[in-house]
SEDORO-480397 format. One record per residue (C-alpha): residue in one letter; x, z, y negated; residue number from 1. Coordinates in steps of 0.1 Angstrom, whole numbers, m for minus. Example, Ala and Ser with C-alpha at 12.3 -4.5 7.8 and 13.67 -1.06 7.14 Angstrom:
<rs>
mivex px pz py fise
a 123 78 45 1 .
s 137 71 11 2 .
</rs>
This chain:
<rs>
mivex px pz py fise
x 45 241 149 1 .
x 56 207 135 2 .
x 64 206 98 3 .
x 55 178 74 4 .
x 81 152 64 5 .
x 99 160 32 6 .
x 89 136 3 7 .
x 123 120 4 8 .
x 119 109 41 9 .
x 95 81 31 10 .
x 124 61 16 11 .
x 140 60 50 12 .
x 109 48 69 13 .
x 109 11 78 14 .
x 74 4 66 15 .
x 66 m33 61 16 .
x 29 m33 52 17 .
x m2 m11 50 18 .
x m33 m19 70 19 .
x m70 m10 67 20 .
x m100 m18 89 21 .
x m129 m34 72 22 .
x m152 m15 96 23 .
x m142 17 78 24 .
x m163 18 46 25 .
x m136 39 28 26 .
x m107 21 43 27 .
x m99 m1 13 28 .
x m100 27 m12 29 .
x m78 49 10 30 .
x m52 23 16 31 .
x m50 14 m22 32 .
x m44 51 m29 33 .
x m17 52 m2 34 .
x m1 20 m17 35 .
x 0 37 m51 36 .
x 15 69 m36 37 .
x 41 50 m17 38 .
x 51 31 m49 39 .
x 54 64 m68 40 .
x 78 78 m43 41 .
x 98 46 m35 42 .
x 94 22 m64 43 .
x 87 m4 m37 44 .
x 53 m21 m33 45 .
x 40 m27 3 46 .
x 14 m54 8 47 .
x m21 m44 20 48 .
x m33 m63 51 49 .
x m70 m64 60 50 .
x m79 m59 97 51 .
x m112 m74 108 52 .
x m117 m73 146 53 .
x m151 m91 142 54 .
x m138 m120 120 55 .
x m158 m151 127 56 .
x m128 m173 120 57 .
x m107 m152 144 58 .
x m82 m143 116 59 .
x m80 m107 125 60 .
x m52 m100 100 61 .
x m55 m114 65 62 .
x m40 m109 30 63 .
x m63 m108 0 64 .
x m53 m104 m36 65 .
x m83 m82 m43 66 .
x m70 m57 m18 67 .
x m37 m51 m37 68 .
x m32 m25 m63 69 .
x m20 m33 m97 70 .
x 12 m15 m107 71 .
x 18 m17 m144 72 .
x 52 m32 m152 73 .
x 74 m11 m172 74 .
x 87 m27 m203 75 .
x 122 m22 m213 76 .
x 123 m6 m248 77 .
x 149 m20 m272 78 .
x 168 8 m289 79 .
x 161 11 m326 80 .
x 192 8 m348 81 .
</rs>
């Protein structure tokens, strides 16, 4: 039986982007969840790339701002004296 990767292994994987197929109705929601999970473990944000095999303009791979998750920026707190 194969075991799952330990949570720390994700930091060593050479991921460059996350992809989803527009033909999958849940694909966008699933990849945004994956993007958030990846960020929580690595503090790195991977871009989401849309895959559309039936694109009329033949741009099968495309980047769209609305496909990206919003990660709240942490504000540095100033120490109170």
